[in-house]
Structures are given as C-alpha cells and as structure tokens.
C-alpha positions as CSV (number, residue, x, y, z in Angstrom):
1,M,-0.1,0.1,-0.2
2,R,1.4,3.4,-0.9
3,L,0.3,6.4,1.2
4,N,0.3,10.0,0.1
5,V,0.3,12.1,3.0
6,P,-0.5,16.1,2.2
7,D,2.7,18.2,1.8
8,D,1.6,20.5,4.5
9,A,1.3,17.9,7.0
10,D,3.6,18.0,10.1
11,E,5.2,15.1,11.6
12,D,2.3,14.2,14.2
13,E,-0.4,14.9,11.5
14,A,1.4,12.3,9.2
15,A,1.6,9.8,12.1
16,A,-1.6,10.2,12.8
17,I,-3.1,9.5,9.3
18,A,-0.8,6.6,8.7
19,A,-2.2,4.9,12.2
20,V,-5.7,5.5,11.4
21,I,-5.4,4.0,7.9
22,R,-3.5,1.0,9.3
23,A,-6.0,0.3,12.0
24,H,-8.7,0.4,9.0
25,V,-6.7,-2.0,7.0
26,N,-5.9,-4.6,9.9
27,A,-9.5,-4.3,10.9
28,D,-10.2,-5.6,7.6
29,G,-9.8,-9.4,8.8
30,D,-6.1,-10.4,9.2
31,D,-7.3,-12.4,12.1
32,D,-9.1,-15.0,10.0
33,E,-6.5,-16.3,8.1
34,E,-7.2,-19.6,9.2
35,T,-10.7,-19.7,8.1
36,T,-10.1,-17.9,4.7
37,D,-8.9,-20.2,1.9
38,W,-5.6,-19.8,0.1
39,N,-7.2,-18.4,-3.2
40,D,-8.6,-15.5,-1.4
41,R,-5.4,-14.8,0.7
42,R,-3.3,-15.0,-2.3
43,W,-4.4,-11.6,-3.3
44,R,-3.6,-10.2,-0.1
45,F,-0.2,-11.6,-0.3
46,S,0.6,-9.9,-3.5
47,G,-0.5,-6.5,-2.2
48,R,2.1,-7.3,0.6
49,V,5.0,-8.1,-1.6
50,D,4.2,-5.0,-3.5
51,S,4.0,-2.6,-0.7
52,L,7.2,-4.2,1.0
53,Q,9.3,-5.2,-2.1
54,G,8.2,-2.4,-4.5
55,R,7.3,-5.4,-7.0
56,R,3.9,-6.4,-8.6
57,I,3.7,-10.1,-8.8
58,R,1.3,-12.6,-9.5
59,T,0.9,-15.2,-6.6
60,P,0.2,-18.7,-8.4
61,A,-2.5,-21.0,-7.2
62,G,-0.1,-23.7,-6.8
63,A,2.2,-21.1,-4.4
64,P,2.6,-22.5,-0.9
65,D,-0.7,-21.8,1.3
66,D,1.2,-20.5,4.3
67,A,2.8,-16.8,4.0
68,W,6.1,-17.9,5.5
69,S,6.7,-20.4,2.9
70,A,5.3,-18.5,-0.2
71,A,7.2,-15.0,1.2
72,G,10.8,-17.4,0.7
73,R,9.6,-17.7,-3.0
74,T,8.7,-14.3,-4.1
75,E,11.8,-14.1,-6.4
76,R,10.4,-17.0,-8.4
77,M,7.0,-15.4,-8.8
78,P,6.2,-13.8,-12.2
79,F,5.8,-10.1,-12.4
80,R,2.0,-8.8,-13.5
C-alpha cells in the first residue's frame, strides 16, 4: 500500500493519518487467515509483496499456502 500524505502535514499529522489507515486495514480481517482459503489470501499476499518489496507479482494458485513459505519464494513468482 502506498500512502500519500499532504505536503503541508507536520510529523504528528502524518503519523496520525498513517495510524488510522493502518487500523482500518488491519480491521479488514487479518485475524481470519485460518478460516479464509488460500485463493482469497493470495491476492492479499501479492499486495503485501508490492508494498514491502516494490514489486508487483502474480501469486500462482499452486504457491505454498502459508505466508512464510510463500514469502521465501517471491523471487520465483512472475511479475504482473
């Protein structure tokens, strides 16, 4: 996720904006990884790779279904 903070925001305002957005994103349901199938979670995983590594990948359906194993194989995943 890329966050654009207004140019005139001071450090405290920027931190508050980031905290609110992070809380909103986390409330989306990261806790339910156990109940959601990998087909749904792999799109979320692709978004995380994009935000953390700056690379847009396509997570194959056959990728490992646990995030730790999949994270170790991101270099092998095709770009989209």
